[in-house]
C-alpha positions as CSV (number, residue, x, y, z in Angstrom):
1,M,-3.5,-89.0,8.4
2,N,-5.7,-90.6,5.8
3,L,-7.2,-87.2,4.8
4,I,-3.9,-85.4,4.7
5,L,-2.8,-87.9,2.0
6,L,-5.1,-85.9,-0.3
7,A,-2.5,-83.2,-0.4
8,P,0.2,-85.1,-2.4
9,V,-2.6,-86.6,-4.5
10,G,-3.9,-83.2,-5.3
11,S,-0.4,-82.0,-6.2
12,I,0.1,-84.9,-8.6
13,L,-3.3,-84.4,-10.2
14,A,-2.6,-80.6,-10.7
15,L,0.8,-81.3,-12.4
16,C,-0.6,-84.1,-14.6
17,F,-3.5,-82.0,-15.8
18,A,-1.1,-79.1,-16.4
19,G,1.0,-81.5,-18.5
20,Y,-2.0,-82.6,-20.5
21,L,-3.0,-78.9,-21.2
22,A,0.6,-78.1,-22.2
23,F,0.7,-81.1,-24.6
24,S,-2.6,-80.1,-26.2
25,I,-1.4,-76.5,-26.7
26,M,1.9,-77.7,-28.2
27,K,0.0,-79.8,-30.8
28,K,-1.6,-76.6,-32.3
29,S,0.0,-74.8,-35.2
30,E,2.1,-71.7,-34.7
31,G,0.9,-70.2,-37.9
32,T,2.9,-68.6,-40.7
33,D,6.7,-68.4,-41.0
34,E,6.6,-64.8,-40.0
35,M,4.6,-65.6,-36.9
36,I,7.0,-68.4,-36.0
37,K,10.0,-66.0,-36.5
38,I,8.5,-63.3,-34.2
39,A,7.5,-65.9,-31.5
40,S,10.9,-67.4,-31.6
41,A,12.5,-64.0,-31.0
42,I,10.2,-63.4,-28.0
43,R,11.0,-66.9,-26.6
44,K,14.8,-66.4,-27.1
45,G,14.7,-63.0,-25.2
46,A,12.7,-64.4,-22.3
47,N,14.9,-67.4,-21.9
48,A,18.0,-65.2,-22.0
49,Y,16.6,-62.9,-19.3
50,L,15.6,-65.8,-17.0
51,K,19.0,-67.5,-17.4
52,R,20.8,-64.3,-16.3
53,Q,18.3,-63.6,-13.5
54,Y,18.6,-67.1,-12.1
55,T,22.4,-66.9,-12.2
56,G,22.3,-63.8,-10.1
57,V,19.7,-65.2,-7.7
58,A,21.7,-68.3,-7.3
59,I,24.6,-66.2,-5.8
60,F,22.1,-64.6,-3.4
61,F,20.8,-68.0,-2.3
62,A,24.3,-69.4,-1.8
63,V,25.1,-66.5,0.5
64,M,21.8,-66.9,2.4
65,V,22.3,-70.7,2.8
66,A,25.7,-70.1,4.3
67,I,24.3,-67.5,6.7
68,L,21.4,-69.8,7.7
69,T,23.8,-72.8,8.1
70,A,26.0,-70.7,10.4
71,L,22.9,-69.8,12.5
72,A,21.8,-73.4,12.6
73,I,25.3,-74.5,13.8
74,A,25.1,-71.8,16.5
75,G,21.8,-73.2,17.7
76,F,19.5,-70.3,16.5
77,L,17.7,-72.4,13.9
78,T,16.9,-76.1,13.3
79,P,19.2,-77.9,10.8
80,F,16.3,-78.1,8.3
81,V,16.0,-74.4,7.7
82,P,18.8,-74.0,5.1
83,F,17.4,-76.9,3.1
84,A,13.8,-75.6,3.5
85,F,14.9,-72.2,2.3
86,L,16.5,-73.7,-0.8
87,T,13.4,-75.9,-1.7
88,G,11.1,-72.9,-1.2
89,G,13.1,-70.8,-3.6
90,L,13.6,-73.6,-6.1
91,F,9.9,-74.5,-6.4
92,S,8.9,-70.9,-6.5
93,G,11.3,-70.2,-9.4
94,L,10.4,-73.4,-11.1
95,S,6.7,-72.5,-11.1
96,G,7.4,-69.2,-12.8
97,F,9.8,-70.7,-15.3
98,L,7.4,-73.4,-16.4
99,G,4.6,-71.0,-16.7
100,M,6.7,-68.7,-18.8
101,K,7.8,-71.6,-21.1
102,I,4.2,-72.4,-22.0
103,A,3.2,-68.8,-22.3
104,T,5.9,-68.1,-24.9
105,A,4.9,-71.2,-26.7
106,A,1.2,-70.3,-26.7
107,N,1.4,-66.7,-27.9
108,S,1.7,-67.4,-31.6
109,R,-0.7,-70.4,-31.3
110,T,-3.3,-68.0,-29.8
111,A,-2.9,-65.6,-32.7
112,N,-3.2,-68.4,-35.2
113,A,-6.2,-69.9,-33.4
114,A,-7.9,-66.4,-33.5
115,R,-7.7,-66.6,-37.3
116,S,-10.5,-69.2,-37.2
117,S,-12.6,-67.9,-34.3
118,L,-12.6,-65.8,-31.1
119,N,-13.4,-68.8,-28.9
120,S,-10.5,-70.8,-30.3
121,G,-8.1,-68.0,-29.4
122,L,-9.6,-67.7,-26.0
123,R,-9.3,-71.4,-25.3
124,V,-5.6,-71.5,-26.2
125,A,-4.7,-68.4,-24.2
126,F,-6.8,-69.5,-21.2
127,N,-5.4,-73.1,-21.3
128,S,-1.9,-71.7,-21.2
129,G,-2.9,-69.6,-18.1
130,A,-4.4,-72.7,-16.6
131,V,-1.0,-74.4,-17.0
132,M,0.5,-71.6,-15.0
133,G,-2.2,-71.8,-12.3
134,L,-2.0,-75.5,-11.9
135,V,1.8,-75.7,-11.9
136,V,1.8,-73.1,-9.0
137,V,-0.6,-75.0,-6.8
138,G,0.8,-78.4,-7.8
139,L,4.4,-77.5,-7.0
140,G,3.3,-75.7,-3.8
141,L,1.4,-78.7,-2.5
142,L,4.2,-81.0,-3.6
143,D,6.8,-79.0,-1.6
144,L,4.5,-78.9,1.4
145,S,3.7,-82.6,1.2
146,I,7.3,-83.7,0.9
147,W,8.4,-81.7,4.0
148,Y,5.4,-82.7,6.0
149,F,5.8,-86.4,5.5
150,F,9.5,-86.3,5.9
151,L,9.4,-84.4,9.1
152,D,6.5,-86.7,10.4
153,W,8.8,-89.6,9.8
154,F,11.9,-87.8,11.3
155,Y,10.3,-86.8,14.6
156,G,8.7,-90.2,15.0
157,T,7.1,-90.5,18.5
158,D,8.3,-87.1,19.7
159,P,5.4,-85.8,21.9
160,N,5.9,-82.3,20.4
161,K,6.2,-83.6,16.9
162,I,3.4,-81.6,15.3
163,Q,4.7,-78.3,16.8
164,K,8.2,-79.1,15.5
165,I,6.9,-80.0,12.0
166,T,4.9,-76.8,11.6
167,S,7.7,-74.6,13.0
168,A,10.2,-76.1,10.5
169,M,7.8,-75.8,7.6
170,L,7.0,-72.2,8.4
171,T,10.6,-71.2,7.6
172,F,10.8,-72.4,4.0
173,G,8.4,-69.6,3.1
174,M,11.4,-67.3,3.3
175,G,12.9,-69.0,0.3
176,A,9.7,-68.7,-1.7
177,S,9.3,-65.0,-0.7
178,S,12.9,-64.2,-1.7
179,M,12.6,-65.8,-5.1
180,A,9.2,-64.2,-5.7
181,L,10.6,-60.7,-4.9
182,F,13.5,-61.0,-7.3
183,A,11.2,-62.4,-10.0
184,R,8.5,-59.8,-9.5
185,V,10.9,-56.8,-9.2
186,G,13.3,-57.8,-11.9
187,G,10.6,-58.8,-14.3
188,G,8.6,-55.7,-13.5
189,I,11.6,-53.4,-14.2
190,F,12.3,-55.2,-17.5
191,T,8.7,-55.2,-18.8
192,K,7.9,-51.6,-17.9
193,A,11.2,-50.2,-19.1
194,A,10.5,-51.7,-22.5
195,D,6.9,-50.7,-22.5
196,V,7.5,-47.1,-21.4
197,G,10.4,-46.7,-23.9
198,A,8.4,-48.2,-26.8
199,D,5.3,-46.0,-26.1
200,L,7.1,-42.7,-25.5
201,V,9.1,-42.8,-28.7
202,G,7.0,-45.0,-30.9
203,K,3.4,-44.0,-30.2
204,V,3.9,-40.4,-28.8
205,E,6.9,-39.1,-30.8
206,A,6.8,-41.1,-34.1
207,G,3.0,-41.7,-34.1
208,I,3.3,-45.3,-35.1
209,P,0.9,-48.0,-33.8
210,E,1.5,-50.2,-30.8
211,D,3.4,-53.4,-31.6
212,D,4.5,-51.8,-34.9
213,P,7.5,-54.0,-36.2
214,R,9.5,-50.8,-36.9
215,N,9.7,-50.1,-33.2
216,P,13.1,-51.5,-31.9
217,A,11.6,-52.0,-28.4
218,V,8.5,-54.0,-29.5
219,I,10.1,-57.4,-29.0
220,A,11.5,-56.4,-25.6
221,D,8.0,-55.2,-24.6
222,N,6.6,-58.7,-25.6
223,V,9.4,-60.4,-23.7
224,G,8.7,-58.3,-20.7
225,D,5.0,-59.4,-20.6
226,N,6.3,-62.9,-20.0
227,V,9.1,-62.4,-17.6
228,G,7.1,-59.9,-15.5
229,D,3.4,-60.9,-15.7
230,V,3.9,-64.6,-16.0
231,A,7.1,-65.7,-14.3
232,G,6.9,-62.9,-11.8
233,M,3.2,-63.4,-11.0
234,G,3.7,-67.2,-10.7
235,A,6.4,-66.9,-8.2
236,D,4.4,-64.2,-6.3
237,L,1.3,-66.3,-5.9
238,Y,3.2,-69.5,-5.2
239,E,4.6,-67.6,-2.2
240,S,1.2,-66.4,-1.1
241,Y,-0.3,-69.9,-1.5
242,V,2.4,-71.6,0.5
243,G,2.7,-68.9,3.1
244,S,-1.0,-69.0,3.9
245,I,-1.0,-72.7,4.4
246,V,2.2,-73.0,6.5
247,S,1.2,-70.0,8.7
248,T,-2.3,-71.6,9.3
249,C,-0.7,-74.9,10.1
250,A,1.5,-73.2,12.7
251,L,-1.5,-71.4,14.2
252,A,-3.4,-74.7,14.4
253,V,-0.9,-76.0,16.8
254,A,-1.0,-72.8,18.9
255,A,-4.8,-73.1,19.0
256,G,-4.5,-76.7,20.3
257,L,-6.0,-78.3,17.2
258,G,-3.0,-80.5,16.5
259,V,-2.9,-82.7,13.4
260,D,-6.6,-82.1,12.7
261,G,-6.0,-78.4,12.5
262,V,-3.1,-78.9,10.1
263,T,-5.2,-81.3,8.0
264,I,-7.8,-78.7,7.1
265,P,-5.6,-76.2,5.1
266,M,-3.6,-79.0,3.4
267,V,-6.8,-80.8,2.3
268,M,-8.5,-77.5,1.3
269,A,-5.6,-76.8,-1.1
270,A,-6.2,-80.3,-2.7
271,V,-9.9,-79.6,-2.9
272,G,-9.1,-76.3,-4.6
273,V,-7.0,-78.1,-7.2
274,I,-9.9,-80.4,-8.2
275,A,-12.4,-77.5,-8.2
276,S,-10.1,-75.4,-10.4
277,I,-9.7,-78.2,-12.9
278,I,-13.4,-78.7,-13.2
279,G,-13.9,-74.9,-13.6
280,T,-11.6,-74.7,-16.6
281,F,-14.0,-76.8,-18.7
282,F,-16.7,-74.1,-18.3
283,V,-14.7,-71.3,-19.9
284,R,-16.3,-70.8,-23.3
285,S,-17.4,-67.8,-25.4
286,G,-19.3,-67.0,-28.5
287,E,-18.1,-64.8,-31.3
288,K,-19.1,-61.5,-29.8
289,A,-15.9,-59.6,-29.0
290,E,-17.6,-57.7,-26.2
291,Q,-16.0,-57.3,-22.8
292,K,-19.1,-58.4,-20.9
293,T,-19.3,-61.6,-23.0
294,L,-15.7,-62.5,-22.5
295,L,-15.7,-61.6,-18.8
296,R,-18.8,-63.8,-18.2
297,A,-16.9,-66.7,-19.8
298,L,-14.0,-66.4,-17.4
299,R,-16.2,-65.6,-14.4
300,T,-18.2,-68.7,-15.0
301,G,-15.2,-70.9,-14.4
302,V,-14.1,-69.1,-11.2
303,Y,-17.7,-69.1,-9.7
304,I,-18.2,-72.8,-10.4
305,S,-14.9,-73.6,-8.7
306,S,-15.8,-71.4,-5.7
307,A,-19.2,-73.1,-5.4
308,L,-17.6,-76.6,-5.5
309,I,-15.1,-75.5,-2.8
310,F,-18.0,-74.2,-0.7
311,V,-19.8,-77.5,-0.8
312,V,-16.8,-79.8,-0.2
313,A,-15.4,-77.5,2.6
314,F,-18.6,-78.0,4.6
315,F,-18.3,-81.8,4.6
316,L,-14.6,-81.6,5.2
317,V,-14.9,-79.4,8.3
318,R,-17.9,-81.4,9.6
319,S,-15.9,-84.6,9.4
320,V,-12.8,-83.2,11.2
321,F,-14.4,-80.7,13.6
322,P,-18.1,-81.6,13.9
323,D,-18.4,-79.3,17.0
324,N,-16.9,-76.2,15.3
325,L,-18.6,-75.5,12.0
326,G,-17.5,-71.9,12.5
327,I,-14.2,-72.9,10.9
328,F,-16.2,-73.7,7.7
329,W,-17.7,-70.2,7.8
330,A,-14.2,-68.7,8.3
331,I,-13.2,-70.5,5.1
332,V,-16.3,-69.1,3.3
333,S,-15.4,-65.6,4.5
334,G,-12.1,-65.8,2.7
335,L,-13.6,-67.3,-0.4
336,V,-16.2,-64.6,-0.6
337,A,-13.7,-61.8,0.1
338,G,-11.5,-63.0,-2.7
339,N,-14.3,-62.9,-5.2
340,L,-15.5,-59.5,-3.9
341,I,-12.0,-57.9,-4.2
342,G,-11.8,-59.3,-7.7
343,F,-15.1,-57.8,-8.7
344,I,-14.3,-54.4,-7.0
345,T,-10.9,-54.3,-8.8
346,E,-12.7,-55.1,-12.1
347,Y,-15.2,-52.3,-11.4
348,F,-12.5,-49.7,-11.0
349,T,-10.3,-50.8,-13.9
350,S,-12.5,-52.2,-16.6
351,D,-13.8,-49.8,-19.3
352,T,-17.1,-51.6,-19.1
353,Y,-17.9,-49.5,-16.0
354,K,-18.2,-45.8,-15.2
355,P,-14.9,-45.0,-13.3
356,T,-12.6,-45.9,-16.3
357,K,-15.0,-44.3,-18.8
358,R,-15.0,-41.0,-16.8
359,L,-11.2,-41.3,-16.5
360,A,-11.0,-41.5,-20.3
361,E,-13.1,-38.3,-20.6
362,T,-10.6,-36.4,-18.5
363,S,-8.0,-36.9,-21.3
364,L,-10.0,-34.3,-23.3
365,T,-8.2,-31.6,-21.3
366,G,-4.7,-33.1,-21.5
367,P,-2.2,-35.4,-19.7
368,A,-2.3,-33.5,-16.4
369,T,-6.0,-34.1,-15.8
370,I,-6.0,-37.7,-16.7
371,I,-3.0,-38.3,-14.3
372,I,-4.9,-36.4,-11.6
373,G,-8.0,-38.5,-12.3
374,G,-6.1,-41.8,-12.3
375,L,-4.5,-41.0,-9.0
376,S,-7.8,-40.1,-7.4
377,L,-9.5,-43.2,-8.8
378,G,-6.7,-45.4,-7.3
379,M,-7.0,-43.8,-3.9
380,L,-10.8,-44.1,-3.9
381,S,-10.6,-47.7,-4.9
382,T,-8.8,-48.6,-1.7
383,A,-11.8,-48.0,0.5
384,V,-14.0,-51.1,-0.3
385,P,-11.1,-53.7,-0.4
386,V,-10.0,-52.5,3.1
387,I,-13.6,-52.9,4.3
388,I,-13.8,-56.3,2.7
389,V,-10.6,-57.5,4.3
390,G,-11.5,-56.0,7.6
391,A,-14.9,-57.8,7.5
392,A,-13.2,-61.1,6.5
393,V,-10.8,-60.8,9.4
394,L,-13.5,-59.9,11.9
395,A,-15.9,-62.6,10.7
396,S,-13.3,-65.4,10.5
397,F,-11.9,-64.6,13.9
398,F,-15.2,-64.7,15.8
399,L,-16.8,-67.4,13.7
400,A,-13.9,-69.8,14.4
401,G,-14.3,-69.2,18.1
402,G,-12.0,-66.2,18.8
403,A,-14.3,-64.9,21.6
404,A,-13.7,-67.9,23.7
405,N,-10.1,-68.8,22.5
406,F,-7.9,-66.1,21.0
407,N,-5.6,-68.5,19.3
408,L,-8.5,-70.3,17.7
409,G,-9.6,-67.0,16.3
410,L,-6.2,-66.4,14.8
411,Y,-6.5,-69.9,13.2
412,G,-9.7,-68.7,11.7
413,V,-8.0,-65.7,10.1
414,G,-5.3,-68.1,8.7
415,I,-7.9,-70.5,7.3
416,S,-9.8,-67.6,5.8
417,A,-6.6,-66.8,3.8
418,V,-6.4,-70.4,2.7
419,G,-10.1,-70.2,1.6
420,M,-9.3,-67.1,-0.5
421,L,-6.4,-68.8,-2.2
422,S,-8.2,-72.2,-2.6
423,T,-9.4,-71.0,-6.1
424,L,-5.8,-70.0,-7.1
425,G,-5.6,-72.7,-9.8
426,I,-8.3,-71.0,-11.9
427,T,-7.9,-67.4,-10.6
428,L,-4.2,-67.4,-11.7
429,A,-5.3,-68.9,-15.0
430,T,-7.5,-65.8,-15.7
431,D,-4.5,-63.6,-14.9
432,A,-1.7,-65.4,-16.7
433,Y,-4.0,-65.6,-19.8
434,G,-3.5,-61.8,-20.2
435,P,0.2,-61.6,-21.3
436,V,-0.4,-64.5,-23.8
437,A,-3.3,-62.5,-25.3
438,D,-1.2,-59.4,-25.3
439,N,1.6,-61.2,-27.1
440,A,-0.8,-62.7,-29.6
441,G,-2.0,-59.2,-30.5
442,G,1.6,-58.1,-31.0
443,I,2.3,-61.0,-33.2
444,A,-0.9,-60.4,-35.3
445,E,0.2,-56.8,-35.8
446,M,3.8,-57.5,-36.7
447,S,3.0,-60.4,-39.0
448,K,0.3,-58.4,-40.8
449,L,-2.6,-60.8,-40.2
450,P,-6.1,-59.8,-41.6
451,P,-7.9,-57.0,-39.7
452,E,-10.5,-59.4,-38.2
453,V,-7.7,-61.4,-36.5
454,R,-6.4,-58.2,-34.9
455,E,-9.9,-57.3,-33.8
456,R,-10.2,-60.7,-32.0
457,T,-6.8,-60.5,-30.4
458,D,-7.5,-56.9,-29.3
459,A,-10.7,-58.1,-27.6
460,L,-8.7,-60.8,-25.8
461,D,-6.0,-58.3,-25.0
462,S,-8.5,-55.8,-23.5
463,L,-10.0,-58.6,-21.5
464,G,-6.5,-59.5,-20.4
465,N,-5.9,-56.0,-19.0
466,T,-9.0,-56.4,-16.9
467,T,-8.2,-59.9,-15.7
468,A,-4.6,-58.9,-15.0
469,A,-5.9,-56.0,-12.8
470,T,-8.3,-58.3,-11.1
471,G,-5.6,-60.9,-10.5
472,K,-3.4,-58.2,-9.0
473,G,-6.2,-57.2,-6.7
474,F,-6.7,-60.8,-5.7
475,A,-3.0,-61.2,-5.1
476,I,-2.8,-58.1,-2.9
477,G,-5.9,-59.0,-0.9
478,S,-4.6,-62.5,-0.3
479,A,-1.2,-61.0,0.7
480,A,-3.0,-58.9,3.3
481,L,-4.7,-61.9,4.9
482,T,-1.6,-64.1,4.6
483,A,0.6,-61.3,6.2
484,L,-1.8,-61.0,9.1
485,A,-1.6,-64.8,9.6
486,L,2.2,-64.6,9.4
487,I,2.3,-61.9,12.0
488,A,0.3,-64.1,14.3
489,A,2.6,-67.0,13.5
490,Y,5.6,-64.7,14.3
491,T,4.3,-63.9,17.8
492,D,3.6,-67.6,18.3
493,Q,7.1,-68.5,17.2
494,V,8.6,-66.0,19.7
495,T,6.5,-67.7,22.5
496,I,7.8,-71.1,21.4
497,I,11.4,-69.9,21.6
498,D,10.9,-68.3,25.0
499,P,7.7,-69.4,26.8
500,D,8.3,-66.7,29.5
501,F,8.4,-63.8,27.1
502,V,5.4,-61.4,27.3
503,F,4.7,-59.1,24.4
504,N,4.0,-55.5,25.1
505,L,2.2,-54.3,21.9
506,N,0.7,-51.2,23.5
507,L,0.7,-48.4,20.9
508,I,2.4,-46.0,23.4
509,N,5.3,-48.5,24.0
510,P,8.1,-46.6,22.1
511,P,9.6,-49.7,20.3
512,V,6.2,-50.6,19.0
513,L,5.4,-47.0,17.9
514,I,8.7,-46.6,16.2
515,G,8.3,-49.9,14.5
516,L,4.9,-48.8,13.2
517,F,6.4,-45.7,11.7
518,V,9.3,-47.6,10.1
519,G,7.0,-50.4,8.8
520,S,4.6,-47.8,7.3
521,M,7.5,-46.1,5.5
522,L,9.0,-49.3,4.0
523,P,6.5,-49.8,1.2
524,F,6.9,-46.2,0.1
525,L,10.7,-46.5,0.1
526,F,10.4,-49.8,-1.8
527,A,7.9,-48.2,-4.3
528,A,10.2,-45.2,-4.8
529,L,13.2,-47.4,-5.5
530,T,11.4,-49.6,-8.0
531,M,9.8,-46.6,-9.8
532,E,13.1,-44.9,-10.1
533,A,14.6,-48.1,-11.5
534,V,11.9,-48.3,-14.2
535,G,12.5,-44.6,-15.0
536,R,16.3,-45.0,-15.4
537,A,16.0,-48.2,-17.5
538,A,13.2,-46.6,-19.7
539,Q,15.5,-43.6,-20.4
540,K,18.1,-45.9,-21.8
541,I,15.4,-47.5,-24.1
542,V,14.2,-44.1,-25.2
543,V,17.7,-43.1,-26.2
544,E,18.3,-46.4,-28.0
545,V,15.0,-46.3,-29.9
546,R,15.6,-42.7,-31.0
547,R,19.1,-43.6,-32.2
548,Q,17.8,-46.5,-34.3
549,F,15.0,-44.3,-35.8
550,K,17.7,-41.7,-36.7
551,E,20.6,-43.9,-37.8
552,I,19.1,-47.0,-39.5
553,T,18.3,-45.9,-43.1
554,G,14.9,-47.0,-44.3
555,L,13.6,-48.2,-40.9
556,M,10.6,-45.8,-40.8
557,E,9.7,-46.7,-44.3
558,G,9.7,-50.4,-43.5
559,K,12.6,-51.1,-45.8
560,A,15.0,-52.1,-43.0
561,D,14.8,-54.2,-39.8
562,P,15.5,-52.7,-36.3
563,D,18.0,-54.1,-33.9
564,Y,15.6,-55.8,-31.4
565,A,18.3,-57.6,-29.5
566,S,19.9,-54.3,-28.3
567,C,16.7,-53.3,-26.5
568,V,16.3,-56.7,-24.9
569,D,19.9,-56.6,-23.7
570,I,19.5,-53.1,-22.2
571,C,16.3,-54.2,-20.3
572,T,18.0,-57.4,-19.1
573,R,21.1,-55.7,-17.8
574,S,19.1,-52.8,-16.2
575,A,16.7,-55.2,-14.5
576,Q,19.4,-57.3,-13.0
577,K,21.3,-54.3,-11.6
578,E,18.3,-52.3,-10.4
579,M,16.4,-55.2,-8.5
580,I,19.2,-55.7,-5.9
581,L,18.6,-52.8,-3.6
582,P,14.8,-53.0,-3.3
583,A,15.0,-56.8,-2.7
584,L,17.6,-56.3,0.1
585,I,15.2,-54.1,2.0
586,G,12.9,-57.0,2.8
587,I,15.9,-59.0,4.2
588,I,17.8,-56.4,6.1
589,A,14.9,-54.3,7.6
590,P,13.5,-56.9,10.0
591,I,16.9,-57.9,11.3
592,L,18.0,-54.3,11.8
593,V,14.7,-53.3,13.5
594,G,14.9,-56.4,15.7
595,I,18.4,-55.7,16.9
596,L,17.6,-52.0,17.6
597,L,14.0,-52.3,18.9
598,G,13.5,-55.9,19.9
599,V,10.7,-58.3,19.0
600,N,8.0,-55.8,20.1
601,G,9.5,-53.3,17.6
602,V,9.5,-56.0,14.9
603,A,5.8,-56.7,15.6
604,G,5.0,-53.0,15.2
605,M,7.0,-52.9,12.0
606,L,5.1,-55.8,10.5
607,G,1.8,-54.2,11.4
608,G,2.7,-50.9,9.9
609,A,4.1,-52.5,6.7
610,T,1.1,-54.7,6.2
611,V,-1.4,-51.8,6.6
612,S,0.4,-49.2,4.5
613,G,1.6,-51.8,2.0
614,F,-1.8,-53.2,1.4
615,I,-3.4,-49.8,0.7
616,L,-0.5,-48.5,-1.4
617,A,-0.4,-51.6,-3.5
618,I,-4.1,-51.4,-4.3
619,M,-3.9,-47.8,-5.1
620,M,-1.0,-48.2,-7.5
621,A,-2.4,-51.4,-9.2
622,N,-5.8,-49.9,-9.7
623,S,-4.6,-46.5,-10.9
624,G,-2.3,-48.2,-13.5
625,G,-5.0,-50.6,-14.6
626,A,-7.6,-47.8,-15.1
627,W,-5.1,-45.7,-17.1
628,D,-4.3,-48.6,-19.3
629,N,-8.0,-49.4,-20.0
630,A,-8.9,-45.8,-20.5
631,K,-6.3,-45.7,-23.3
632,K,-7.8,-48.9,-24.8
633,Y,-11.3,-47.4,-24.5
634,I,-10.2,-44.3,-26.5
635,E,-8.5,-46.5,-29.1
636,A,-11.8,-48.4,-29.6
637,G,-13.2,-45.1,-31.1
638,N,-14.4,-43.3,-28.0
639,V,-13.6,-39.8,-26.7
640,G,-11.9,-38.8,-29.9
641,G,-10.4,-42.1,-30.9
642,K,-6.9,-43.3,-31.8
643,G,-4.5,-40.5,-32.9
644,S,-6.5,-37.7,-31.3
645,D,-5.1,-35.3,-28.7
646,S,-7.1,-37.2,-26.0
647,H,-5.5,-40.4,-27.1
648,K,-2.0,-38.9,-26.8
649,A,-2.9,-37.7,-23.3
650,A,-4.2,-41.2,-22.4
651,V,-0.9,-42.7,-23.6
652,V,1.0,-40.4,-21.2
653,G,-1.3,-41.6,-18.4
654,D,-0.8,-45.2,-19.3
655,T,3.0,-44.7,-19.4
656,V,2.9,-43.3,-15.8
657,G,0.6,-46.2,-14.8
658,D,2.9,-48.9,-16.3
659,P,5.3,-49.1,-13.3
660,F,2.4,-48.5,-10.9
661,K,0.5,-51.6,-12.0
662,D,3.3,-54.0,-13.1
663,T,6.3,-53.2,-11.0
664,S,5.8,-51.4,-7.7
665,G,2.2,-52.2,-6.9
666,P,2.4,-56.0,-7.3
667,S,5.9,-56.2,-5.7
668,I,4.7,-54.5,-2.4
669,N,2.5,-57.5,-1.5
670,I,5.6,-59.7,-1.7
671,L,7.6,-57.3,0.5
672,I,5.1,-57.4,3.4
673,K,5.1,-61.2,3.4
674,L,8.9,-61.4,3.1
675,L,9.3,-59.1,6.1
676,S,7.2,-61.5,8.2
677,M,9.0,-64.5,6.9
678,V,12.5,-63.1,7.7
679,S,11.2,-62.0,11.1
680,I,10.1,-65.6,11.9
681,V,13.3,-67.2,10.6
682,F,15.6,-64.8,12.5
683,A,13.4,-64.5,15.7
684,S,15.8,-66.6,17.9
685,F,18.8,-64.6,16.6
686,I,17.1,-61.3,17.3
687,M,16.0,-62.3,20.8
688,S,19.5,-63.2,21.7
689,N,21.2,-60.2,20.1
690,T,18.8,-57.2,20.5
691,I,19.9,-54.2,22.4
692,M,16.3,-53.6,23.6
693,K,16.0,-56.3,26.2
């Protein structure tokens, strides 16, 4: 109990340091009047979008709370579930909202800081990302701590107290998952509709530069970077973070580890907070605007945090489980896997390495070959992450003692996911930094700052593309481990509900086999719906931008201002409408499969969705990231340079890759976790109402 008190301490420390960083950013100058005006327009658009999104999501949450309350009254759920669902969604949404607020305040300040030096710009952008990372882990730990200590008091001397605590805590991940899916899908549709529309008409048809103020979609594009890549990513990783911890806590009880087993993941999260804060002080760069130099600066912070967690985790496990240091090595397996997946993603998506350089060269023969090359690169890039995750699962299972105790092995898999996510505070900082740098480049272009400033912001933006791709790889890898832990927690939850139930997960058992097929199909269906949504919204933007270019006299000559607000409004309305159907799949599918195929069928569905979703998400994210950086590589003066036919081909590839990497790919990892969460929450209802007894 003394050790577990570190969890709320860690959460308060994270939030306080995030507040300090935010305060230090806000003290910096926003720059010229023109910079302030542009940043204000971006901020206004982002706030308007989130206000409309949260209004729509509030209706969904009200309906779900009513359904969960009815199920609780009927005896299928504990009375805490509706409230846990609400707090999970509230904290998830709040983490994204706070991260977005500081990102939209930091963009112009980053551009202004870049006027003096590259390192100054890097520090402002990175610190804003650190606010996002620390807010996510701080609010996640705060939510967990409040529920743990409340339930510990509520159940008092109940002999099954720890089981009831972890069972109740497990269910609030559904609220976080639901909020994350809406934020990721809605934000992804918004940002990529604006980006695709702006590129197709502005860069390809009109031949004007990226972020040119004459382009009516340019403000919507900058707004989208914040609502998709900051607010969406924050809610996404909040859900992974919380999900890995609560599933591991539930597995600790099944493994017979009791309160001690629950203590390890909670305290590991607190240790990760401290290590991430220390790591932020080591992110520095010189004035060389080279990818390797900037990447080394960010990597230094992540590696130092990982090393600190490695050392402290050893002493933590030795003090709690002196006879089972294998749990420590399970944590290490996740920690190492997270860093390896990040590096492999970087290798396949950064223009520092051969794969993206070779992809850029395929543009010499036109758009078709660069699209073929990007697809094949994405498919090839799935091999190593699958091997890494497989090795981490195998190692963590047996190192934790899975050979002698199966449930202890499952606990090892869960604690491995916690180990991977323990560096989230600083890993997310390197990801959320990207949209701020991207916005800073846009502001520098639109406010006509000197060429050396744009050179510095371009260097930061190019690095941001790589770190964003790396962050997505990390998020997808952590989602795979978390989803595996949640599947194990689901089977354990079914056993708690009915101790006499015996799973039959034989592959030739028809419900399991059908469930596998259905689960494997769901990520593809989800990706198709989200890709179509981006396409439809982008078409509207294309039409609007063409109309303004044609009808606004003097716009192309720079003598008149475009109507930015109309494009922001189109993206906002489209995103709110288009996100509903994909999001409902994650809620409806587990319940429907459960009623038709029973709990064995649900287990098959979860396995199929996790495997196919993990691979599809990696392929889409890496293809999109490589297309984006291939375009940047060409714009830097390689393979023909900006304005050449190869550049035009690369822009088409990047346009195809936009919804791959920023809408469908990252959203799939939320889908596979939401499916598990809904299955856990509705397990009792399904067991009582399935037609497959």
